[in-house]
C-alpha positions in Angstrom: 140.2 118.4 153.0 141.5 116.5 156.3 139.0 114.0 157.6 140.3 113.0 160.8 136.3 111.1 161.9 136.3 107.5 160.8 140.0 107.1 160.1 140.2 104.1 162.4 137.1 102.7 160.1 139.7 103.2 157.1 142.6 101.1 158.7 140.3 98.2 160.0 138.8 98.2 156.7 142.2 97.6 155.0 143.6 95.1 157.7 140.3 93.1 157.1 140.5 92.9 153.3 144.1 91.9 153.8 143.2 89.0 156.1 140.7 88.2 153.6 143.0 87.3 150.6 145.4 85.8 152.5 142.8 83.5 153.5 141.9 83.5 149.7 145.4 81.7 149.2 144.7 78.9 151.1 141.4 77.7 149.7 142.5 76.0 146.4 144.6 73.6 148.8 142.0 72.9 150.9 139.4 72.0 148.2 142.2 69.5 146.7 143.0 67.8 150.0 139.2 67.1 150.3 140.0 65.1 147.1 143.1 63.0 148.7 140.8 60.2 148.9 143.4 56.8 149.6 146.5 58.4 148.6 149.1 59.5 151.6 149.9 63.0 152.9 153.3 62.9 151.6 151.9 62.0 147.9 149.6 65.2 148.2 152.6 67.4 149.3 154.6 66.4 146.6 152.0 66.7 143.8 150.9 70.1 145.1 154.3 71.3 145.5 154.3 74.2 143.4 151.1 75.3 144.5 152.3 75.1 148.1 155.5 77.3 147.3 153.4 79.6 145.7 151.0 79.9 148.5 153.9 80.8 150.7 155.5 83.2 148.4 152.1 85.1 147.8 151.8 84.9 152.0 155.1 86.5 152.2 154.6 89.6 149.7 151.0 90.5 151.1 153.0 90.5 154.9 155.4 92.5 153.3 153.1 95.1 151.3 151.0 94.8 154.9 153.9 96.1 156.8 154.6 98.8 154.5 151.1 99.7 154.6 150.9 99.8 158.4 154.4 101.7 158.7 152.7 104.5 156.5 149.3 104.5 158.5 150.7 104.7 161.4 152.7 108.1 160.7 149.3 110.0 160.2 146.1 110.4 161.9 143.8 111.7 159.2 142.9 111.2 155.4 141.8 112.7 152.0 139.4 111.5 149.7 142.1 111.1 147.3 144.1 109.0 149.8 140.9 106.5 150.3 140.3 106.0 146.6 144.2 105.3 145.9 143.9 102.9 149.4 141.3 101.0 147.7 143.4 100.6 144.2 146.0 99.2 146.4 143.4 97.0 148.2 141.9 95.8 144.4 145.5 94.4 143.7 146.0 92.5 147.2 142.9 91.2 146.5 143.4 90.0 142.9 146.3 88.3 144.0 145.1 84.9 144.8 144.0 84.6 140.7 147.5 84.8 139.4 148.4 82.8 142.3 146.2 80.0 141.5 147.2 80.4 137.8 150.9 79.8 138.4 149.6 77.0 140.7 148.2 75.1 137.9 150.5 75.7 135.5 149.1 78.4 133.6 152.1 79.5 132.0 151.5 79.8 128.4 154.1 82.9 126.8 154.9 83.2 130.5 151.2 85.3 130.9 150.3 83.8 134.4 153.6 85.3 135.9 153.7 88.7 134.0 149.9 88.7 135.3 151.5 87.8 139.0 154.1 90.2 139.0 152.6 92.7 137.6 149.7 92.5 140.2 152.7 92.7 142.7 154.0 95.9 140.6 150.5 97.6 140.8 150.2 97.2 144.7 153.9 98.7 144.7 152.9 101.8 142.3 149.7 102.5 144.6 152.0 102.3 147.9 153.8 104.7 146.0 151.5 107.4 145.4 149.7 106.9 148.9 153.0 108.0 150.7 153.3 110.8 148.0 150.2 112.0 148.7 151.0 111.6 152.7 154.1 113.9 151.9 152.8 116.5 149.8 150.3 116.8 152.8 152.2 117.6 156.0 148.8 118.4 158.2 147.7 114.4 157.7 151.0 113.2 159.7 151.5 113.3 163.2 152.9 116.6 164.5 155.9 114.7 165.8 156.8 113.1 162.2 156.3 116.3 160.1 159.2 116.9 157.6 160.5 113.2 158.7 159.2 111.3 156.3 160.8 109.7 152.9 159.7 107.9 149.5 163.0 106.3 149.6 162.0 103.1 150.5 158.7 102.4 148.5 160.7 104.1 145.5 163.2 101.4 145.8 161.2 98.6 146.2 158.7 100.1 142.9 161.8 100.0 141.1 162.6 96.8 141.8 159.4 95.4 141.5 159.2 96.9 137.7 162.6 95.5 137.0 161.1 92.1 137.9 157.7 92.7 136.0 160.0 93.7 132.6 162.1 90.8 133.2 158.9 88.3 133.5 157.5 89.9 130.5 160.8 90.1 127.9 161.7 86.5 129.4 158.7 84.3 129.2 160.4 81.2 130.5 161.9 82.7 133.7 158.7 82.6 135.8 158.7 83.8 139.0 162.3 84.1 139.7 162.8 87.8 139.0 161.0 88.7 142.5 164.5 87.4 144.1 165.2 90.7 143.5 163.3 91.6 146.4 166.2 90.2 148.5 168.1 93.1 147.0 165.9 96.0 147.4 165.7 95.0 151.2 169.5 95.8 151.7 169.5 98.8 149.2 166.6 100.2 151.2 168.8 99.8 154.5 171.8 101.2 153.0 170.2 104.5 151.7 168.5 104.9 155.0 171.6 104.8 156.8 173.3 107.1 154.5 170.5 109.7 154.6 170.3 109.4 158.8 174.1 109.9 158.3 173.4 113.1 156.4 170.7 114.6 158.8 173.2 113.4 161.8 176.0 115.6 160.1 173.5 118.3 159.4 172.6 118.4 163.3 175.8 118.7 164.7 
């Protein structure tokens, strides 16, 4: 059953949870800053360089996930109960991300478990994004009338596959840390090329 009443509340709740999650990322550094004592700011930044890097990395990743989520939900004007529950699973993974971020920031990398948990959490976010767009494509009635039949799973499939490869690398090569996430730079390029090819094919059919 398609539900339209309260759709804005669903989107607003998701945005609020994401705002809380990105705020949680910086709180450990704020707590550490309170103990700076007689040290200098430069020393503090140097000592906490890894935590600062992970904060920025996690912030950028969450921003990327939010942009994808925003793109998905601006194409629809209703929801189903399964879509709501998958969205909650997506939010769960977002809220959990500050935890492995903190583990990595404090050097907890025994057997690469922290890096695997960190990337694995992002993989869960990607998978739940994939399921959401799958539900929306399977239910054309959810989509804005002007967009029905135009939505594609390709971008989410590419990013999820890339994240899965990054996760496998983190598990199989413990010392590699978070470097497999650099593959996401390639996924963005791959998505652009595939979408360009799809647009050309669509234009050729129209001609």
